[in-house]
ZALOTI-18764 format. One line per 2 residues: their letters; for each residue x, y, z of N, C-alpha, C, O, CB. Coordinates in steps of 0.02 Angstrom, whole numbers, plus 50000, padded with zeros to 5 digits. Last residue first. Glycine has a CB too. Example, Ala and Ser with C-alpha at 12.3 -4.5 7.8 and 13.67 -1.06 7.14 Angstrom:
// ZALOTI-18764
SA = 50642:49888:50354:50684:49947:50357:50645:50002:50394:50670:50057:50402:50704:49970:50286  50660:49716:50390:50615:49775:50390:50660:49835:50390:50712:49834:50423:50565:49776:50452
This chain:
// ZALOTI-18764
WN = 46569:52542:48983:46619:52594:48973:46591:52656:49001:46623:52708:48999:46638:52604:48899  46542:52371:48995:46527:52437:49024:46585:52485:49012:46642:52470:49029:46513:52431:49100
LQ = 46501:52268:48856:46549:52288:48907:46533:52359:48931:46513:52401:48891:46621:52284:48881  46425:52220:48754:46391:52237:48817:46439:52257:48873:46419:52262:48930:46349:52179:48839
DI = 46502:52180:48648:46467:52244:48641:46430:52264:48705:46406:52320:48708:46418:52241:48583  46545:52053:48687:46592:52108:48687:46557:52175:48684:46579:52224:48715:46641:52102:48628
PI = 46447:51954:48799:46459:51983:48732:46502:52045:48736:46497:52085:48783:46391:51999:48698  46510:51839:48908:46484:51907:48906:46498:51934:48836:46556:51936:48815:46516:51954:48961
IM = 46488:51681:48977:46505:51718:48916:46471:51786:48917:46410:51791:48926:46484:51678:48853  46445:51605:49081:46499:51652:49095:46518:51694:49034:46561:51737:49040:46559:51615:49120
DP = 46353:51515:49035:46328:51569:49079:46382:51621:49094:46366:51676:49116:46303:51539:49144  46421:51416:48968:46392:51471:48928:46366:51528:48972:46357:51584:48947:46337:51444:48885
RR = 46544:51327:48997:46506:51369:49043:46477:51428:49005:46503:51483:49008:46551:51394:49102  46643:51242:48946:46571:51227:48937:46529:51262:48989:46485:51233:49021:46560:51150:48940
AE = 46771:51280:48942:46748:51251:49005:46675:51230:49003:46648:51204:49051:46759:51300:49062  46775:51337:48816:46814:51276:48828:46791:51241:48892:46792:51180:48895:46888:51293:48832
VA = 46696:51450:48843:46673:51400:48793:46710:51335:48804:46679:51281:48802:46685:51426:48721  46777:51514:48935:46710:51492:48956:46683:51440:48907:46650:51393:48928:46662:51552:48961
LG = 46887:51544:48856:46895:51497:48911:46828:51471:48935:46822:51412:48953:46932:51531:48970  46826:51636:48770:46854:51575:48743:46864:51522:48797:46852:51463:48787:46919:51589:48708
NL = 46797:51736:48863:46741:51701:48829:46766:51636:48799:46730:51586:48800:46710:51746:48775  46926:51775:48894:46885:51745:48947:46825:51708:48916:46806:51655:48941:46860:51799:48996
NR = 46963:51828:48769:46999:51770:48797:46959:51736:48852:46957:51674:48855:47067:51793:48825  46872:51933:48761:46872:51880:48710:46907:51818:48736:46884:51762:48725:46905:51905:48645
QR = 46914:52008:48872:46848:51976:48874:46842:51922:48820:46810:51870:48832:46793:52029:48864  47040:52051:48828:47035:52008:48887:46968:51972:48889:46964:51913:48907:47044:52049:48952
AE = 46998:52129:48719:47041:52071:48708:47039:52024:48767:47035:51963:48758:47114:52094:48696  46922:52228:48784:46890:52183:48736:46932:52121:48724:46905:52066:48718:46876:52219:48670
RM = 47024:52288:48858:46967:52258:48893:46931:52209:48847:46911:52155:48869:46918:52313:48917  47105:52335:48754:47131:52283:48799:47075:52250:48838:47077:52190:48851:47182:52314:48847
YK = 47018:52430:48695:47041:52373:48657:47066:52317:48703:47050:52259:48692:47097:52394:48609  47004:52520:48802:46946:52486:48775:46966:52424:48737:46936:52371:48744:46905:52534:48730
RQ = 47136:52565:48817:47102:52531:48873:47042:52491:48848:47031:52434:48869:47079:52582:48926  47153:52625:48692:47193:52567:48710:47162:52528:48768:47162:52467:48768:47265:52588:48727
EF = 47060:52728:48701:47053:52678:48648:47093:52615:48665:47070:52559:48653:47075:52706:48581  47111:52804:48806:47046:52771:48814:47037:52716:48763:47011:52663:48778:46989:52822:48808
SV = 47289:52776:48829:47231:52812:48803:47167:52771:48813:47170:52711:48828:47240:52827:48728  47382:52760:48981:47362:52737:48915:47298:52773:48894:47260:52797:48935:47351:52660:48915
DK = 47498:52869:49056:47432:52838:49058:47412:52819:48987:47423:52857:48940:47380:52886:49091  47669:52831:49074:47617:52870:49042:47551:52832:49046:47549:52771:49040:47635:52885:48968
FT = 47751:52814:49227:47724:52782:49168:47670:52827:49139:47631:52858:49175:47695:52711:49185  47897:52843:49315:47833:52871:49293:47812:52835:49229:47852:52828:49182:47837:52947:49282
NN = 48017:52825:49387:47967:52772:49382:47898:52800:49364:47848:52781:49393:47962:52734:49449  48169:52867:49326:48105:52896:49348:48050:52845:49335:48038:52825:49278:48091:52964:49311
DD = 48272:52793:49271:48266:52796:49344:48201:52827:49368:48181:52816:49425:48324:52833:49373  48295:52681:49142:48261:52742:49162:48249:52741:49237:48220:52694:49264:48194:52749:49124
LG = 48342:52556:49112:48392:52609:49125:48360:52673:49151:48395:52715:49179:48431:52623:49063  48274:52404:49184:48277:52459:49137:48329:52510:49157:48357:52508:49212:48210:52492:49130
HY = 48254:52286:49254:48241:52350:49287:48243:52410:49241:48216:52462:49258:48290:52360:49342  48278:52175:49170:48224:52172:49220:48206:52240:49248:48148:52252:49265:48244:52126:49276
MT = 48380:52218:49087:48323:52184:49058:48264:52184:49106:48207:52191:49086:48342:52112:49038  48475:52268:49174:48437:52316:49134:48377:52283:49100:48327:52317:49086:48481:52348:49081
WV = 48520:52144:49228:48491:52195:49271:48448:52244:49230:48392:52259:49249:48546:52233:49309  48575:52084:49114:48518:52052:49147:48482:52103:49192:48421:52104:49194:48541:51990:49189
SF = 48678:52175:49089:48625:52166:49039:48564:52132:49069:48508:52150:49052:48650:52126:48979  48757:52161:49204:48726:52226:49189:48669:52217:49139:48616:52249:49147:48777:52275:49161
GI = 48799:52027:49188:48759:52047:49246:48723:52113:49234:48664:52120:49251:48803:52053:49307  48874:52041:49071:48815:51997:49071:48770:52014:49130:48709:52017:49122:48837:51922:49076
LG = 48974:52127:49117:48929:52149:49063:48866:52105:49060:48811:52131:49048:48965:52147:48996  49036:52045:49214:49004:52108:49233:48955:52133:49180:48901:52157:49197:49056:52161:49246
GV = 49085:51943:49131:49036:51928:49183:48999:51990:49206:48938:51989:49217:49069:51894:49242  49177:52018:49056:49120:51986:49022:49066:51969:49073:49007:51979:49059:49143:51922:48985
IC = 49265:52054:49160:49230:52106:49121:49169:52076:49087:49115:52106:49088:49277:52138:49069  49311:51928:49200:49275:51971:49247:49236:52025:49211:49179:52041:49230:49324:52003:49297
GV = 49374:51886:49082:49318:51848:49108:49277:51889:49158:49215:51886:49157:49341:51785:49142  49478:51980:49076:49427:51979:49023:49365:51941:49046:49309:51962:49032:49456:51946:48959
II = 49548:51939:49191:49520:52007:49187:49466:52010:49134:49413:52039:49145:49575:52059:49171  49585:51810:49153:49543:51820:49212:49511:51888:49211:49452:51895:49227:49585:51811:49277
LF = 49667:51836:49042:49605:51797:49034:49558:51805:49093:49497:51808:49084:49621:51723:49023  49772:51908:49106:49731:51940:49054:49665:51903:49045:49612:51934:49041:49769:51942:48987
VW = 49823:51807:49188:49796:51868:49218:49751:51904:49168:49697:51927:49186:49854:51915:49240  49867:51716:49090:49814:51697:49137:49783:51758:49170:49722:51760:49179:49843:51650:49191
LP = 49965:51794:49026:49908:51769:48988:49851:51751:49035:49793:51767:49022:49928:51708:48946  50057:51816:49129:50019:51873:49101:49959:51851:49061:49907:51884:49061:50065:51915:49057
YK = 50101:51678:49149:50063:51714:49199:50026:51775:49171:49968:51784:49187:50109:51736:49255  50187:51616:49060:50115:51611:49046:50072:51651:49095:50012:51658:49085:50093:51538:49048
SP = 50314:51624:49107:50299:51665:49049:50224:51663:49032:50201:51705:48993:50339:51642:48989  50328:51532:49210:50313:51603:49227:50295:51645:49166:50264:51698:49174:50371:51633:49262
DS = 50259:51379:49216:50298:51420:49171:50281:51493:49183:50226:51515:49168:50285:51401:49096  50170:51311:49291:50236:51319:49320:50281:51363:49276:50336:51382:49297:50269:51251:49331
LS = 50059:51299:49213:50057:51349:49266:50125:51359:49298:50137:51411:49330:50007:51329:49319  50073:51193:49128:50091:51259:49101:50090:51313:49155:50116:51367:49145:50044:51278:49045
SR = 50152:51050:49204:50094:51091:49186:50116:51160:49165:50171:51183:49182:50044:51095:49245  50258:50976:49249:50253:50985:49177:50195:51031:49157:50190:51050:49099:50243:50918:49144
KL = 50238:50973:49385:50299:51005:49360:50295:51019:49285:50323:51068:49261:50360:50961:49375  50121:50900:49391:50120:50970:49410:50182:51007:49385:50178:51066:49367:50113:50977:49485
LN = 50170:50774:49352:50120:50809:49310:50117:50883:49327:50112:50924:49282:50051:50777:49319  50257:50745:49458:50284:50752:49390:50235:50789:49344:50256:50830:49303:50300:50684:49361
TT = 50165:50737:49562:50218:50788:49564:50246:50799:49494:50258:50856:49474:50273:50767:49612  50090:50626:49521:50058:50691:49528:50110:50747:49527:50100:50799:49495:50016:50695:49593
ID = 50189:50527:49528:50156:50542:49463:50124:50611:49465:50130:50650:49418:50103:50488:49446  50217:50529:49665:50270:50545:49616:50240:50563:49548:50263:50610:49516:50317:50485:49608
LT = 50094:50489:49716:50121:50555:49733:50175:50576:49684:50178:50634:49664:50148:50555:49805  50087:50360:49664:50036:50409:49646:50061:50480:49660:50050:50526:49620:49971:50396:49685
TA = 50198:50304:49729:50196:50306:49656:50145:50358:49633:50159:50397:49587:50179:50238:49628  50161:50312:49862:50221:50347:49839:50221:50354:49763:50241:50406:49737:50284:50310:49862
KT = 50049:50230:49862:50043:50301:49879:50103:50340:49854:50096:50395:49828:50036:50309:49955  50107:50107:49827:50057:50137:49783:50049:50211:49798:50044:50252:49751:49989:50102:49791
NE = 50189:50081:49937:50219:50089:49871:50172:50123:49822:50193:50163:49781:50241:50021:49843  50098:50062:50038:50143:50119:50040:50174:50134:49972:50183:50191:49953:50198:50108:50091
M = 50041:49940:50000:50000:50000:50000:50043:50063:50000:50027:50112:49966:49953:50000:50060
């Protein structure tokens, strides 16, 4: 058992000696790649943040027009009527022209 441990340790030591990390001329490359990776990670984080929160800091929304409100109410009611038909509940169907405005 001792012989196996020594052999494994010797093999590992030899592999580490041959690895490219032991070559000092490669250090600037690794530092550069780490910096580029950090920049890319920061840009990805910023893009995800702006996707969910946006860049505009004033949280004011413009009020939608009456025509858009009416259209959206009709679209929602059409979808609800479609669900009522699928659920076989004709009592829940409201004609679009009878919506209260």
